[in-house]
Chimera marker file (.cmm) of the C-alpha trace (Angstrom):
<marker_set name="trace">
<marker id="1" x="104.135" y="180.986" z="75.037" r="1" g="1" b="0" radius="0.5"/>
<marker id="2" x="101.526" y="180.740" z="72.276" r="1" g="1" b="0" radius="0.5"/>
<marker id="3" x="98.495" y="182.959" z="72.154" r="1" g="1" b="0" radius="0.5"/>
<marker id="4" x="95.474" y="182.224" z="70.025" r="1" g="1" b="0" radius="0.5"/>
<marker id="5" x="94.682" y="184.885" z="67.443" r="1" g="1" b="0" radius="0.5"/>
<marker id="6" x="91.163" y="186.273" z="67.179" r="1" g="1" b="0" radius="0.5"/>
<marker id="7" x="89.298" y="185.543" z="63.981" r="1" g="1" b="0" radius="0.5"/>
<marker id="8" x="89.610" y="189.170" z="62.804" r="1" g="1" b="0" radius="0.5"/>
<marker id="9" x="93.360" y="189.244" z="63.452" r="1" g="1" b="0" radius="0.5"/>
<marker id="10" x="93.707" y="185.981" z="61.570" r="1" g="1" b="0" radius="0.5"/>
<marker id="11" x="91.882" y="187.338" z="58.555" r="1" g="1" b="0" radius="0.5"/>
<marker id="12" x="93.944" y="190.545" z="58.582" r="1" g="1" b="0" radius="0.5"/>
<marker id="13" x="97.238" y="188.692" z="58.876" r="1" g="1" b="0" radius="0.5"/>
<marker id="14" x="96.493" y="186.137" z="56.211" r="1" g="1" b="0" radius="0.5"/>
<marker id="15" x="97.284" y="187.899" z="52.942" r="1" g="1" b="0" radius="0.5"/>
<marker id="16" x="97.247" y="184.714" z="50.944" r="1" g="1" b="0" radius="0.5"/>
<marker id="17" x="93.686" y="183.684" z="51.861" r="1" g="1" b="0" radius="0.5"/>
<marker id="18" x="91.493" y="183.438" z="48.806" r="1" g="1" b="0" radius="0.5"/>
<marker id="19" x="87.747" y="183.040" z="48.570" r="1" g="1" b="0" radius="0.5"/>
<marker id="20" x="87.991" y="179.243" z="48.562" r="1" g="1" b="0" radius="0.5"/>
<marker id="21" x="89.914" y="178.975" z="51.762" r="1" g="1" b="0" radius="0.5"/>
<marker id="22" x="87.580" y="181.340" z="53.573" r="1" g="1" b="0" radius="0.5"/>
<marker id="23" x="84.609" y="179.291" z="52.395" r="1" g="1" b="0" radius="0.5"/>
<marker id="24" x="86.392" y="176.130" z="53.531" r="1" g="1" b="0" radius="0.5"/>
<marker id="25" x="86.988" y="177.694" z="56.941" r="1" g="1" b="0" radius="0.5"/>
<marker id="26" x="83.322" y="178.594" z="57.277" r="1" g="1" b="0" radius="0.5"/>
<marker id="27" x="82.215" y="175.132" z="56.158" r="1" g="1" b="0" radius="0.5"/>
<marker id="28" x="84.480" y="173.465" z="58.626" r="1" g="1" b="0" radius="0.5"/>
<marker id="29" x="83.119" y="175.729" z="61.355" r="1" g="1" b="0" radius="0.5"/>
<marker id="30" x="79.560" y="174.756" z="60.470" r="1" g="1" b="0" radius="0.5"/>
<marker id="31" x="80.405" y="171.074" z="60.672" r="1" g="1" b="0" radius="0.5"/>
<marker id="32" x="82.094" y="171.485" z="64.012" r="1" g="1" b="0" radius="0.5"/>
<marker id="33" x="79.192" y="173.553" z="65.331" r="1" g="1" b="0" radius="0.5"/>
<marker id="34" x="76.721" y="170.821" z="64.334" r="1" g="1" b="0" radius="0.5"/>
<marker id="35" x="78.909" y="168.135" z="65.958" r="1" g="1" b="0" radius="0.5"/>
<marker id="36" x="79.134" y="170.124" z="69.204" r="1" g="1" b="0" radius="0.5"/>
<marker id="37" x="75.437" y="170.699" z="69.246" r="1" g="1" b="0" radius="0.5"/>
<marker id="38" x="74.778" y="167.013" z="68.772" r="1" g="1" b="0" radius="0.5"/>
<marker id="39" x="77.045" y="166.139" z="71.692" r="1" g="1" b="0" radius="0.5"/>
<marker id="40" x="75.457" y="168.703" z="73.958" r="1" g="1" b="0" radius="0.5"/>
<marker id="41" x="71.995" y="167.484" z="73.233" r="1" g="1" b="0" radius="0.5"/>
<marker id="42" x="73.054" y="163.862" z="73.727" r="1" g="1" b="0" radius="0.5"/>
<marker id="43" x="74.619" y="164.719" z="77.115" r="1" g="1" b="0" radius="0.5"/>
<marker id="44" x="71.380" y="166.456" z="78.118" r="1" g="1" b="0" radius="0.5"/>
<marker id="45" x="69.353" y="163.370" z="77.162" r="1" g="1" b="0" radius="0.5"/>
<marker id="46" x="71.661" y="161.139" z="79.250" r="1" g="1" b="0" radius="0.5"/>
<marker id="47" x="71.303" y="163.469" z="82.227" r="1" g="1" b="0" radius="0.5"/>
<marker id="48" x="67.464" y="163.451" z="82.032" r="1" g="1" b="0" radius="0.5"/>
<marker id="49" x="67.280" y="159.687" z="81.541" r="1" g="1" b="0" radius="0.5"/>
<marker id="50" x="69.613" y="159.120" z="84.510" r="1" g="1" b="0" radius="0.5"/>
<marker id="51" x="67.160" y="161.169" z="86.619" r="1" g="1" b="0" radius="0.5"/>
<marker id="52" x="64.471" y="158.596" z="85.800" r="1" g="1" b="0" radius="0.5"/>
<marker id="53" x="66.663" y="155.767" z="87.078" r="1" g="1" b="0" radius="0.5"/>
<marker id="54" x="67.748" y="157.607" z="90.212" r="1" g="1" b="0" radius="0.5"/>
<marker id="55" x="64.132" y="158.498" z="91.078" r="1" g="1" b="0" radius="0.5"/>
<marker id="56" x="63.147" y="154.851" z="91.249" r="1" g="1" b="0" radius="0.5"/>
<marker id="57" x="66.365" y="153.742" z="92.962" r="1" g="1" b="0" radius="0.5"/>
<marker id="58" x="65.549" y="155.528" z="96.169" r="1" g="1" b="0" radius="0.5"/>
<marker id="59" x="63.479" y="153.548" z="98.611" r="1" g="1" b="0" radius="0.5"/>
<marker id="60" x="60.266" y="154.975" z="99.913" r="1" g="1" b="0" radius="0.5"/>
<marker id="61" x="60.682" y="155.751" z="103.615" r="1" g="1" b="0" radius="0.5"/>
<marker id="62" x="58.771" y="153.474" z="106.063" r="1" g="1" b="0" radius="0.5"/>
<marker id="63" x="57.483" y="156.574" z="107.886" r="1" g="1" b="0" radius="0.5"/>
<marker id="64" x="55.943" y="158.144" z="104.740" r="1" g="1" b="0" radius="0.5"/>
<marker id="65" x="52.424" y="159.456" z="105.384" r="1" g="1" b="0" radius="0.5"/>
<marker id="66" x="51.097" y="158.054" z="102.113" r="1" g="1" b="0" radius="0.5"/>
<marker id="67" x="53.368" y="155.594" z="100.261" r="1" g="1" b="0" radius="0.5"/>
<marker id="68" x="50.941" y="155.552" z="97.299" r="1" g="1" b="0" radius="0.5"/>
<marker id="69" x="51.101" y="159.332" z="96.999" r="1" g="1" b="0" radius="0.5"/>
<marker id="70" x="54.899" y="159.158" z="97.202" r="1" g="1" b="0" radius="0.5"/>
<marker id="71" x="55.007" y="156.588" z="94.370" r="1" g="1" b="0" radius="0.5"/>
<marker id="72" x="52.714" y="158.679" z="92.184" r="1" g="1" b="0" radius="0.5"/>
<marker id="73" x="54.931" y="161.771" z="92.695" r="1" g="1" b="0" radius="0.5"/>
<marker id="74" x="57.939" y="159.756" z="91.661" r="1" g="1" b="0" radius="0.5"/>
<marker id="75" x="56.151" y="158.439" z="88.601" r="1" g="1" b="0" radius="0.5"/>
<marker id="76" x="55.202" y="162.026" z="87.655" r="1" g="1" b="0" radius="0.5"/>
<marker id="77" x="58.801" y="163.263" z="88.126" r="1" g="1" b="0" radius="0.5"/>
<marker id="78" x="60.052" y="160.366" z="86.077" r="1" g="1" b="0" radius="0.5"/>
<marker id="79" x="57.632" y="160.953" z="83.224" r="1" g="1" b="0" radius="0.5"/>
<marker id="80" x="58.705" y="164.637" z="83.122" r="1" g="1" b="0" radius="0.5"/>
<marker id="81" x="62.393" y="163.703" z="83.019" r="1" g="1" b="0" radius="0.5"/>
<marker id="82" x="61.705" y="161.015" z="80.421" r="1" g="1" b="0" radius="0.5"/>
<marker id="83" x="59.909" y="163.526" z="78.130" r="1" g="1" b="0" radius="0.5"/>
<marker id="84" x="62.766" y="166.044" z="78.535" r="1" g="1" b="0" radius="0.5"/>
<marker id="85" x="65.261" y="163.277" z="77.652" r="1" g="1" b="0" radius="0.5"/>
<marker id="86" x="63.258" y="162.383" z="74.548" r="1" g="1" b="0" radius="0.5"/>
<marker id="87" x="63.152" y="166.015" z="73.447" r="1" g="1" b="0" radius="0.5"/>
<marker id="88" x="66.903" y="166.284" z="73.846" r="1" g="1" b="0" radius="0.5"/>
<marker id="89" x="67.308" y="163.115" z="71.788" r="1" g="1" b="0" radius="0.5"/>
<marker id="90" x="65.203" y="164.665" z="69.054" r="1" g="1" b="0" radius="0.5"/>
<marker id="91" x="67.392" y="167.753" z="69.066" r="1" g="1" b="0" radius="0.5"/>
<marker id="92" x="70.467" y="165.525" z="68.911" r="1" g="1" b="0" radius="0.5"/>
<marker id="93" x="69.082" y="163.745" z="65.815" r="1" g="1" b="0" radius="0.5"/>
<marker id="94" x="68.451" y="167.139" z="64.198" r="1" g="1" b="0" radius="0.5"/>
<marker id="95" x="72.067" y="168.158" z="64.872" r="1" g="1" b="0" radius="0.5"/>
<marker id="96" x="73.330" y="164.848" z="63.528" r="1" g="1" b="0" radius="0.5"/>
<marker id="97" x="71.246" y="165.379" z="60.372" r="1" g="1" b="0" radius="0.5"/>
<marker id="98" x="72.827" y="168.854" z="59.913" r="1" g="1" b="0" radius="0.5"/>
<marker id="99" x="76.245" y="167.306" z="60.440" r="1" g="1" b="0" radius="0.5"/>
<marker id="100" x="75.642" y="164.568" z="57.858" r="1" g="1" b="0" radius="0.5"/>
<marker id="101" x="74.218" y="167.084" z="55.353" r="1" g="1" b="0" radius="0.5"/>
<marker id="102" x="77.171" y="169.395" z="55.793" r="1" g="1" b="0" radius="0.5"/>
<marker id="103" x="79.620" y="166.535" z="55.329" r="1" g="1" b="0" radius="0.5"/>
<marker id="104" x="77.801" y="165.338" z="52.185" r="1" g="1" b="0" radius="0.5"/>
<marker id="105" x="77.831" y="168.854" z="50.682" r="1" g="1" b="0" radius="0.5"/>
<marker id="106" x="81.529" y="169.269" z="51.448" r="1" g="1" b="0" radius="0.5"/>
<marker id="107" x="82.305" y="165.896" z="49.927" r="1" g="1" b="0" radius="0.5"/>
<marker id="108" x="80.267" y="166.704" z="46.798" r="1" g="1" b="0" radius="0.5"/>
<marker id="109" x="81.927" y="170.087" z="46.305" r="1" g="1" b="0" radius="0.5"/>
<marker id="110" x="85.328" y="168.583" z="46.910" r="1" g="1" b="0" radius="0.5"/>
<marker id="111" x="84.648" y="165.872" z="44.353" r="1" g="1" b="0" radius="0.5"/>
<marker id="112" x="83.479" y="168.475" z="41.794" r="1" g="1" b="0" radius="0.5"/>
<marker id="113" x="86.529" y="170.616" z="42.546" r="1" g="1" b="0" radius="0.5"/>
<marker id="114" x="88.820" y="167.629" z="42.093" r="1" g="1" b="0" radius="0.5"/>
<marker id="115" x="87.247" y="166.769" z="38.706" r="1" g="1" b="0" radius="0.5"/>
<marker id="116" x="87.709" y="170.366" z="37.470" r="1" g="1" b="0" radius="0.5"/>
<marker id="117" x="91.394" y="170.429" z="38.416" r="1" g="1" b="0" radius="0.5"/>
<marker id="118" x="92.230" y="167.320" z="36.388" r="1" g="1" b="0" radius="0.5"/>
<link id1="1" id2="2" r="1" g="1" b="0" radius="0.2"/>
<link id1="2" id2="3" r="1" g="1" b="0" radius="0.2"/>
<link id1="3" id2="4" r="1" g="1" b="0" radius="0.2"/>
<link id1="4" id2="5" r="1" g="1" b="0" radius="0.2"/>
<link id1="5" id2="6" r="1" g="1" b="0" radius="0.2"/>
<link id1="6" id2="7" r="1" g="1" b="0" radius="0.2"/>
<link id1="7" id2="8" r="1" g="1" b="0" radius="0.2"/>
<link id1="8" id2="9" r="1" g="1" b="0" radius="0.2"/>
<link id1="9" id2="10" r="1" g="1" b="0" radius="0.2"/>
<link id1="10" id2="11" r="1" g="1" b="0" radius="0.2"/>
<link id1="11" id2="12" r="1" g="1" b="0" radius="0.2"/>
<link id1="12" id2="13" r="1" g="1" b="0" radius="0.2"/>
<link id1="13" id2="14" r="1" g="1" b="0" radius="0.2"/>
<link id1="14" id2="15" r="1" g="1" b="0" radius="0.2"/>
<link id1="15" id2="16" r="1" g="1" b="0" radius="0.2"/>
<link id1="16" id2="17" r="1" g="1" b="0" radius="0.2"/>
<link id1="17" id2="18" r="1" g="1" b="0" radius="0.2"/>
<link id1="18" id2="19" r="1" g="1" b="0" radius="0.2"/>
<link id1="19" id2="20" r="1" g="1" b="0" radius="0.2"/>
<link id1="20" id2="21" r="1" g="1" b="0" radius="0.2"/>
<link id1="21" id2="22" r="1" g="1" b="0" radius="0.2"/>
<link id1="22" id2="23" r="1" g="1" b="0" radius="0.2"/>
<link id1="23" id2="24" r="1" g="1" b="0" radius="0.2"/>
<link id1="24" id2="25" r="1" g="1" b="0" radius="0.2"/>
<link id1="25" id2="26" r="1" g="1" b="0" radius="0.2"/>
<link id1="26" id2="27" r="1" g="1" b="0" radius="0.2"/>
<link id1="27" id2="28" r="1" g="1" b="0" radius="0.2"/>
<link id1="28" id2="29" r="1" g="1" b="0" radius="0.2"/>
<link id1="29" id2="30" r="1" g="1" b="0" radius="0.2"/>
<link id1="30" id2="31" r="1" g="1" b="0" radius="0.2"/>
<link id1="31" id2="32" r="1" g="1" b="0" radius="0.2"/>
<link id1="32" id2="33" r="1" g="1" b="0" radius="0.2"/>
<link id1="33" id2="34" r="1" g="1" b="0" radius="0.2"/>
<link id1="34" id2="35" r="1" g="1" b="0" radius="0.2"/>
<link id1="35" id2="36" r="1" g="1" b="0" radius="0.2"/>
<link id1="36" id2="37" r="1" g="1" b="0" radius="0.2"/>
<link id1="37" id2="38" r="1" g="1" b="0" radius="0.2"/>
<link id1="38" id2="39" r="1" g="1" b="0" radius="0.2"/>
<link id1="39" id2="40" r="1" g="1" b="0" radius="0.2"/>
<link id1="40" id2="41" r="1" g="1" b="0" radius="0.2"/>
<link id1="41" id2="42" r="1" g="1" b="0" radius="0.2"/>
<link id1="42" id2="43" r="1" g="1" b="0" radius="0.2"/>
<link id1="43" id2="44" r="1" g="1" b="0" radius="0.2"/>
<link id1="44" id2="45" r="1" g="1" b="0" radius="0.2"/>
<link id1="45" id2="46" r="1" g="1" b="0" radius="0.2"/>
<link id1="46" id2="47" r="1" g="1" b="0" radius="0.2"/>
<link id1="47" id2="48" r="1" g="1" b="0" radius="0.2"/>
<link id1="48" id2="49" r="1" g="1" b="0" radius="0.2"/>
<link id1="49" id2="50" r="1" g="1" b="0" radius="0.2"/>
<link id1="50" id2="51" r="1" g="1" b="0" radius="0.2"/>
<link id1="51" id2="52" r="1" g="1" b="0" radius="0.2"/>
<link id1="52" id2="53" r="1" g="1" b="0" radius="0.2"/>
<link id1="53" id2="54" r="1" g="1" b="0" radius="0.2"/>
<link id1="54" id2="55" r="1" g="1" b="0" radius="0.2"/>
<link id1="55" id2="56" r="1" g="1" b="0" radius="0.2"/>
<link id1="56" id2="57" r="1" g="1" b="0" radius="0.2"/>
<link id1="57" id2="58" r="1" g="1" b="0" radius="0.2"/>
<link id1="58" id2="59" r="1" g="1" b="0" radius="0.2"/>
<link id1="59" id2="60" r="1" g="1" b="0" radius="0.2"/>
<link id1="60" id2="61" r="1" g="1" b="0" radius="0.2"/>
<link id1="61" id2="62" r="1" g="1" b="0" radius="0.2"/>
<link id1="62" id2="63" r="1" g="1" b="0" radius="0.2"/>
<link id1="63" id2="64" r="1" g="1" b="0" radius="0.2"/>
<link id1="64" id2="65" r="1" g="1" b="0" radius="0.2"/>
<link id1="65" id2="66" r="1" g="1" b="0" radius="0.2"/>
<link id1="66" id2="67" r="1" g="1" b="0" radius="0.2"/>
<link id1="67" id2="68" r="1" g="1" b="0" radius="0.2"/>
<link id1="68" id2="69" r="1" g="1" b="0" radius="0.2"/>
<link id1="69" id2="70" r="1" g="1" b="0" radius="0.2"/>
<link id1="70" id2="71" r="1" g="1" b="0" radius="0.2"/>
<link id1="71" id2="72" r="1" g="1" b="0" radius="0.2"/>
<link id1="72" id2="73" r="1" g="1" b="0" radius="0.2"/>
<link id1="73" id2="74" r="1" g="1" b="0" radius="0.2"/>
<link id1="74" id2="75" r="1" g="1" b="0" radius="0.2"/>
<link id1="75" id2="76" r="1" g="1" b="0" radius="0.2"/>
<link id1="76" id2="77" r="1" g="1" b="0" radius="0.2"/>
<link id1="77" id2="78" r="1" g="1" b="0" radius="0.2"/>
<link id1="78" id2="79" r="1" g="1" b="0" radius="0.2"/>
<link id1="79" id2="80" r="1" g="1" b="0" radius="0.2"/>
<link id1="80" id2="81" r="1" g="1" b="0" radius="0.2"/>
<link id1="81" id2="82" r="1" g="1" b="0" radius="0.2"/>
<link id1="82" id2="83" r="1" g="1" b="0" radius="0.2"/>
<link id1="83" id2="84" r="1" g="1" b="0" radius="0.2"/>
<link id1="84" id2="85" r="1" g="1" b="0" radius="0.2"/>
<link id1="85" id2="86" r="1" g="1" b="0" radius="0.2"/>
<link id1="86" id2="87" r="1" g="1" b="0" radius="0.2"/>
<link id1="87" id2="88" r="1" g="1" b="0" radius="0.2"/>
<link id1="88" id2="89" r="1" g="1" b="0" radius="0.2"/>
<link id1="89" id2="90" r="1" g="1" b="0" radius="0.2"/>
<link id1="90" id2="91" r="1" g="1" b="0" radius="0.2"/>
<link id1="91" id2="92" r="1" g="1" b="0" radius="0.2"/>
<link id1="92" id2="93" r="1" g="1" b="0" radius="0.2"/>
<link id1="93" id2="94" r="1" g="1" b="0" radius="0.2"/>
<link id1="94" id2="95" r="1" g="1" b="0" radius="0.2"/>
<link id1="95" id2="96" r="1" g="1" b="0" radius="0.2"/>
<link id1="96" id2="97" r="1" g="1" b="0" radius="0.2"/>
<link id1="97" id2="98" r="1" g="1" b="0" radius="0.2"/>
<link id1="98" id2="99" r="1" g="1" b="0" radius="0.2"/>
<link id1="99" id2="100" r="1" g="1" b="0" radius="0.2"/>
<link id1="100" id2="101" r="1" g="1" b="0" radius="0.2"/>
<link id1="101" id2="102" r="1" g="1" b="0" radius="0.2"/>
<link id1="102" id2="103" r="1" g="1" b="0" radius="0.2"/>
<link id1="103" id2="104" r="1" g="1" b="0" radius="0.2"/>
<link id1="104" id2="105" r="1" g="1" b="0" radius="0.2"/>
<link id1="105" id2="106" r="1" g="1" b="0" radius="0.2"/>
<link id1="106" id2="107" r="1" g="1" b="0" radius="0.2"/>
<link id1="107" id2="108" r="1" g="1" b="0" radius="0.2"/>
<link id1="108" id2="109" r="1" g="1" b="0" radius="0.2"/>
<link id1="109" id2="110" r="1" g="1" b="0" radius="0.2"/>
<link id1="110" id2="111" r="1" g="1" b="0" radius="0.2"/>
<link id1="111" id2="112" r="1" g="1" b="0" radius="0.2"/>
<link id1="112" id2="113" r="1" g="1" b="0" radius="0.2"/>
<link id1="113" id2="114" r="1" g="1" b="0" radius="0.2"/>
<link id1="114" id2="115" r="1" g="1" b="0" radius="0.2"/>
<link id1="115" id2="116" r="1" g="1" b="0" radius="0.2"/>
<link id1="116" id2="117" r="1" g="1" b="0" radius="0.2"/>
<link id1="117" id2="118" r="1" g="1" b="0" radius="0.2"/>
</marker_set>
């Protein structure tokens, strides 16, 4: 049976870790965090936008007191869900920008490191 080590245990056990590998670990963690955040916000946007569709898919009951009022309430609910979905999409774009920036910085440093070693 395999057990996952905690980060502190990993650092204590790894005698051969140098400054570069710790930095690499932290950089990789930041890229993965940005990717996870992007996915989470994208999932939230999908959820909110699906609410808009489901709100309009339900028929208005024939025995509704005021069908016009019912329609207006549904439009209001849909506009709120749509705005929340758009906010989540904006957060997703911000996370994707952080991901792209991290990847570009990692590639640039790796390129410079590779040139120095030659």
